[in-house]
C-alpha positions in Angstrom: 39.5 -29.9 4.5 36.6 -28.1 6.2 38.4 -24.8 5.7 38.7 -25.4 2.0 35.0 -26.2 1.6 34.1 -23.2 3.7 36.3 -20.9 1.5 34.8 -22.3 -1.7 31.3 -21.8 -0.3 32.0 -18.2 0.7 33.5 -17.6 -2.7 30.5 -19.0 -4.5 28.1 -17.0 -2.4 30.1 -13.8 -3.0 30.0 -14.4 -6.8 26.3 -15.1 -6.7 25.7 -11.9 -4.7 27.8 -9.8 -7.0 26.0 -11.1 -10.1 22.5 -10.6 -8.6 23.1 -7.0 -7.6 21.0 -4.6 -9.7 22.6 -1.7 -11.5 21.5 1.9 -11.3 19.1 1.7 -14.3 17.4 -1.4 -12.9 17.1 0.3 -9.5 15.5 3.4 -11.1 13.0 1.2 -12.9 12.2 -0.7 -9.7 11.7 2.6 -7.8 9.5 4.0 -10.5 7.5 0.8 -10.6 7.1 0.8 -6.9 5.8 4.4 -6.9 3.3 3.6 -9.6 2.1 0.6 -7.6 1.8 2.7 -4.5 -0.2 5.3 -6.4 -2.5 2.6 -7.8 -3.1 1.1 -4.3 -3.9 4.5 -2.8 -6.3 5.2 -5.7 -8.0 1.9 -5.2 -8.4 2.5 -1.4 -9.8 5.9 -2.0 -12.3 4.5 -4.6 -13.4 1.8 -2.1 -13.8 4.4 0.7 -16.0 6.6 -1.6 -18.1 3.6 -2.6 -18.5 2.6 1.0 -19.5 6.1 1.9 -22.0 6.3 -0.9 -23.6 3.0 -0.1 -23.9 3.9 3.6 -25.6 7.2 2.7 -28.0 5.4 0.3 -28.9 2.8 3.0 -29.6 5.5 5.6 -31.7 7.5 3.2 -33.6 4.3 2.1 -34.5 3.4 5.7 -35.5 7.0 6.5 -33.2 7.1 9.5 -33.0 10.9 9.2 -30.6 13.4 8.0 -28.8 13.9 11.3 -27.8 10.2 11.5 -26.6 10.4 7.9 -24.5 13.5 8.7 -23.0 11.8 11.8 -22.1 8.7 9.7 -20.6 11.1 7.0 -18.5 12.9 9.6 -17.3 9.6 11.1 -16.4 8.2 7.7 -14.5 11.4 6.9 -12.6 11.1 10.1 -11.8 7.5 9.4 -10.6 8.4 5.9 -8.3 11.1 7.3 -6.9 8.7 9.9 -6.2 6.1 7.2 -4.6 8.7 5.0 -2.4 10.0 7.8 -1.5 6.4 8.7 -0.5 5.6 5.1 1.6 8.8 4.8 3.6 7.8 7.9 
């Protein structure tokens, strides 16, 4: 009796899996959609980084902290941006 129930359950799961499997056209659309989403996320991250960089520079200039400190912050923010880009590429 248990064997019959088990076989029926396996059969139902196999049919459900076979029906839910996407075809090549759907896979291509999913892949394309994923690539577009990834490009949009990268674009948003870059825009946020640029905004952050701009606001930090404005803040430093407003408080008259000097050009050297602004340059140091700029260099550090560029390094951080490069590290983030390298991390995302991996």
